Steps between C-alpha positions, in 0.01 A plus 500: 500500500618662822539864377606645836774249564615508137525881512713490819716230351570699181584814700740311728680334217525822295654674801767230520644548152768766463533689166846364450362143509319563170750735340325825590667811647441572864538867561425723800142587395358159598279545808404137566707182502492269205359565154226734396169356387550623149836320485347173602224548243760566232699191596186286498379642167165632630336840546584703804132540583441126493793442737396780738152348529652160587701662778195681626299177521244605239640351184341239281587128521845476338565241229768240533705696250478810719593300814803357322609848387457634857703207644785581256486876555501460882772235482296257713647170624319181413324499837394867458385439147274213625366725770418772246302254291316368801399852604365552154295178524713329234689174549873556435641367179654162550879485482654401165629166626661317786812672639838351414701711750561341838532753784859522634385410847360174375825420319689567828260262675579225247874547558459463880286187482796276443337203675154536337416449134322815385405653163284785373209469255301766321125469417586327174682227702836610363789418731676838539756435770624207711768412758761224450316249719182534286703421195646200682158371595324564168727555201791721379289801391806672354525219246149569373404769251286762672171409330528146635521624859127483522324268741191443291697412187740292708236295680255434213763424236731300720498138621354580848155565361474131400428433868188718498214305649730253685723738697307716739759777506533528116121494464440775751787708378384483135150612585621779726743621242236530225255667737774753602585569134134563420477753788807673359340514153210694659743748664691548178243470220724668245821302567605310192745300706224328694284454193786350300597273786146366532470446124841325475456265803142421410623393156761274658307358791141373477489489877589871532234580240243305688585661836504843344154444347366405846545862592614452859650818654717516814817637642771245581554453871745289709507124468731202556748381242656153475770419249786253453833671442750292298780565746351557848185285465158575641404858585176574689463879507255770602430741211410850615410786267565857616348783289661820390186700426651814354658290217240218496778249558543215744794357682485118520680338791572131561569403859556169681423400856813497724599153616346318197686314227388764252664773715825308505478443123447874444812575702694250286357666184656831602837328453409308185385809308321533170363186332329458169154390622158516344189551716386167655 
């Protein structure tokens, strides 16, 4: 526990909050900016003496309950809350589950990538957003119910997994996907969505159950993807994964090399539009 830094952090954050922010009257008699120590103590549900000692760097080691109360009283952001826990020598509580909200800037990026298939995944491998060319390459996501827009469920319960062991891409992708999902389960130990997904797919796919039991952990990186589109034919693509760390999401991009048949096929696919296509 870094008492000196924690005391300075508490004082700085207390000074930032205005009485009106928490429904308290201001008044001309306030000599210092922000809230008084006794007001923070009241908001956090602790004794004034206990809070004063924390701000003076001589308090006892606060419990996780106390840290949570301080974070709420001081209106800390997620980053500030994590910093408070670290100063107290406590690992921050894990987030409740993978974020479902895609940042507006990422959505604007998808809109502008009209010549590149791109979609957004969360840590549960749910497909959250996509551009028209991604739907044209893969499948019409709008025609799917939301729960089916999940890459793990899609791969291991679809026909493509039958090529596991004979198709190098499918084999590598399947193993990487399970390793990535296991890493996510460690970051979100309390998320029922991940636990239910693992139980469901393991019950439907013996291969998934075996790969899950192997315990491999890893974050999915870029790779190559080869597929046969029913309209434009063969597509040989680079698959790059860009991470959005503040949401624990990733943007998946498919690109082709200019001057190749795949590049010409991709340009034709922009005209063809959405096709009903399962992963191959």
